[in-house]
C-alpha angles and dihedrals in degrees: 000000000000115000112246089217087073086077093065135079121199103257127112113265128142136266128087097301072033096089091052120021112355120129146120120202113157143334144229122229117235117266121257087256091057092046093053096051108131115263110262112246116239112249114240109218137184114244133299110051133160128194127180138169127268135350093298086061090072098069088039091053092049092054093045090048091051092051093046092051089050089060099259119148120264092251092050090049093050091048092050092049096047092049088068097069091032090062096040111097091198091065097082099191103048129064122305110030094020118144113269129232121261090280092056095254124132109223122184138205130191143157139184132193134189135208092267090059091252108152138192126186143170128190136183088016117165133192099017117107098205112046091165088065092049090049089053090052090050087056094046104035109031137056089232138084102211136029121186141203118322091004091056090049092048090052092047092052091048088054092055101261117148121238113226143159110271097183106103121204089251094053092045090052091050091048092052089050090052090051090065089076102010092203115155133205123143110255110197131196095000115169089347092301112146146098120316112225121181132195124189136191105193132206091273093053094253124139128226135162148180144189133200132177147148089224131222118346116249092009120159112277106267097026115144123192132200098280099089094038114099107224094027111053094015138013138157141175112196091215092057121014148283136261138185136185142222131186133046104011096203091061092048092049092051090059102032081236106187094042090052092051090053091046091054089051087052087057090055103268119142118244089255095050092045093051092046095049094052091045088053090049091054090048093051092049093048106034090101094031126112089241094060094090091069102016118141127159132165136182136203121199137186126186133203091264091060093253112144141178145164132214134177140188093235134027127271103055116134136168140201122245128193127185142135093260103059103004120220120347146140123248130193120234124227114244143197100230141002132233117249110260 
């Protein structure tokens, strides 16, 4: 698998590795040889199939797969899988143990969507370990799509969720170290730390998906990224396909990234071509932008035929795949350019 350290340049930025070696200060475009690599063919799979972002997607996939095979609904299976990284304090960008904002507060975002286009979402949620479960309750038990901040917390408590401190000693230590300089730049995809997004094609051929994250480390208090926004971090149309994003949320929001990937698949593009085209669109809109120095985005996509793919702006993005043909495994995504080593 690609080494997540390839994402980083040696300048001083700020997130765990932050206090020591984090930095991103430039990039090198892929060589002509890399650019002319033959397009990977989408893999046609028998149903069901699950794909999700990053290494922490693998244990999530396994739990979701187990639930799906036990006859649980797609939403229940997605929830069960995503609760694995949410509860793991070693996954520093999702749920419990996630890096806090610049005020030392862990704030969480999540969304979930079913094949009927029913959606549930929470953003800027504090004190609840499993935002994916709260998002699912928003879908099931409210007339709304998104609840935010104190309102999301109030709803979660009314649904029986327990409020608890999500700032682990390790994250608190890292935050206090960051406070020594208090310099902020978004650092994306460091050491495989980023959003987990999951897409599922179930036994009946229906699509569902979810996202959950603690967002960017040391962000401004109140910042919300793309992950809880339907159409940005996640989107699906059960007649066409599903897509989800990872990376710098602001860039994905600016382009309604996941919705655009699905729309291209509606027009006949393969999952690979759709992911690549929207990644290129983001690059063209940001190549002279202040965010370009550290910009990384990636997409995964899955269509109704069970064809799937991933593509990212910069190297190092991988995703987990689970099916009956090859079981559980990690696959590397193609990319436009590589980080300088």
